[in-house]
C-alpha positions as a printed NumPy array, in Angstrom:
array([[-30.136, -36.263,  24.775],
       [-27.527, -34.123,  23.035],
       [-27.419, -34.659,  19.514],
       [-24.808, -33.471,  16.758],
       [-23.818, -33.752,  13.081],
       [-20.489, -35.312,  12.113],
       [-19.351, -34.854,   8.262],
       [-18.848, -38.393,   6.924],
       [-18.01 , -37.245,   3.104],
       [-17.935, -34.396,   0.548],
       [-18.767, -35.453,  -3.071],
       [-20.372, -33.958,  -6.221],
       [-23.516, -34.686,  -7.794],
       [-24.834, -33.76 , -11.352],
       [-28.361, -32.966, -12.658],
       [-29.85 , -34.122, -15.983],
       [-28.938, -30.649, -17.492],
       [-25.004, -31.302, -16.383],
       [-25.045, -28.809, -13.672],
       [-22.436, -30.195, -10.754],
       [-23.13 , -29.323,  -7.157],
       [-21.339, -30.365,  -4.238],
       [-23.007, -32.476,  -1.403],
       [-22.058, -33.044,   2.346],
       [-22.986, -36.258,   4.076],
       [-23.624, -36.016,   7.756],
       [-24.25 , -38.551,  10.234],
       [-26.442, -37.86 ,  13.554],
       [-24.706, -38.23 ,  16.384],
       [-26.032, -38.705,  20.048],
       [-23.952, -38.22 ,  23.617],
       [-23.538, -41.001,  25.728],
       [-22.367, -40.263,  29.313],
       [-20.139, -42.913,  30.643],
       [-20.432, -42.321,  34.233],
       [-17.743, -44.542,  35.28 ],
       [-14.978, -42.39 ,  34.38 ],
       [-17.234, -39.54 ,  33.686],
       [-16.011, -38.928,  30.19 ],
       [-18.619, -38.042,  27.175],
       [-18.613, -40.34 ,  24.236],
       [-20.597, -39.664,  20.916],
       [-22.109, -42.515,  19.29 ],
       [-23.72 , -42.856,  15.991],
       [-27.414, -43.082,  15.443],
       [-27.483, -44.851,  11.782],
       [-29.12 , -41.791,  10.51 ],
       [-27.363, -39.979,   7.703],
       [-28.537, -36.301,   6.384],
       [-27.526, -35.149,   3.048],
       [-27.404, -31.356,   2.354],
       [-26.003, -29.244,  -0.689],
       [-22.995, -27.01 ,   0.058],
       [-25.463, -23.922,  -0.252],
       [-27.459, -25.601,   2.67 ],
       [-30.514, -27.268,   1.006],
       [-31.399, -30.47 ,   2.131],
       [-31.704, -33.513,  -0.086],
       [-33.791, -36.42 ,  -0.05 ],
       [-32.407, -39.92 ,  -1.005],
       [-34.503, -42.371,  -2.978],
       [-34.615, -46.128,  -2.91 ],
       [-32.313, -46.262,  -6.023],
       [-29.75 , -43.774,  -4.448],
       [-30.482, -40.906,  -6.194],
       [-30.752, -37.666,  -4.384],
       [-33.438, -34.868,  -4.878],
       [-34.391, -31.527,  -3.725],
       [-37.443, -31.59 ,  -1.838],
       [-40.309, -30.986,  -4.344],
       [-38.174, -31.477,  -7.332],
       [-38.584, -34.702,  -9.31 ],
       [-34.837, -33.986, -11.026],
       [-32.371, -36.66 ,  -9.825],
       [-28.761, -35.727,  -8.838],
       [-26.534, -38.443,  -9.709],
       [-22.97 , -38.614,  -7.884],
       [-20.244, -38.019, -10.027],
       [-17.5  , -40.64 , -10.421],
       [-13.932, -38.938,  -9.584],
       [-11.151, -40.288, -11.128],
       [ -7.517, -40.139,  -9.192],
       [ -4.971, -38.335, -11.428],
       [ -1.628, -39.923, -11.562],
       [  1.506, -37.78 , -12.01 ]])
């Protein structure tokens, strides 16, 4: 079974000290072969993976907070405000 990651979104998080980090959310996809028309189709598996833009993996807890593995400092999503011109 072939697998790939598809980026779902990019957002920013902030730690308790105010430092801001960019996070990418990826969904794991699996390839399904459609034998009738010989086309390849990618389907979502439902598994989401979070990574800092620098490549480190993040873990998601039950409350929706992200953590660097081995750290107890939560990273909270920064709410973005649309600018009106």
